[in-house]
C-alpha positions in Angstrom: -37.8 -2.3 -15.2 -35.1 0.2 -16.0 -34.7 1.2 -12.3 -34.4 -2.5 -11.3 -31.8 -3.1 -14.0 -29.8 -0.1 -13.1 -30.0 -0.9 -9.4 -28.9 -4.4 -10.1 -26.0 -3.3 -12.3 -25.0 -0.7 -9.8 -25.1 -3.1 -6.9 -23.0 -5.6 -8.8 -20.6 -2.9 -9.9 -20.2 -1.5 -6.4 -19.8 -5.0 -4.9 -17.2 -5.8 -7.6 -15.3 -2.5 -7.1 -15.4 -2.1 -3.4 -13.1 -5.0 -2.3 -10.0 -3.9 -4.4 -9.7 -0.4 -2.7 -10.1 -2.0 0.7 -7.4 -4.6 -0.1 -5.1 -2.0 -1.7 -5.6 0.2 1.4 -4.6 -2.7 3.6 -1.7 -3.4 1.3 -0.7 0.2 1.4 -0.8 0.2 5.2 1.2 -3.0 5.4 3.5 -2.1 2.5 3.8 1.5 3.6 4.6 0.5 7.1 7.3 -2.0 6.0 8.8 0.4 3.5 8.7 3.2 6.0 10.5 1.1 8.5 13.0 -0.3 5.9 13.9 3.1 4.4 15.2 4.6 7.7 17.1 1.4 8.5 18.7 1.4 5.1 19.6 5.1 5.4 21.2 4.4 8.9 23.0 1.4 7.5 24.4 3.5 4.7 25.4 6.2 7.1 27.2 3.7 9.3 28.9 2.1 6.3 30.0 5.6 5.1 31.3 6.4 8.6 33.1 3.0 9.0 34.8 3.1 5.6 36.7 6.4 6.3 37.8 5.2 9.7 39.2 2.0 8.3 
């Protein structure tokens, strides 16, 4: 009985816990990709703005 209960609880626990890490990993990939792409663009925009302001 104890083994069945522990297996049942473990299976439910693992099922409940597994989806969030997968979703967070996907979110990190999407978010990391978008932020990684945005940060260089922002830095280049800042560089261009800094270069343009002294020329004007």
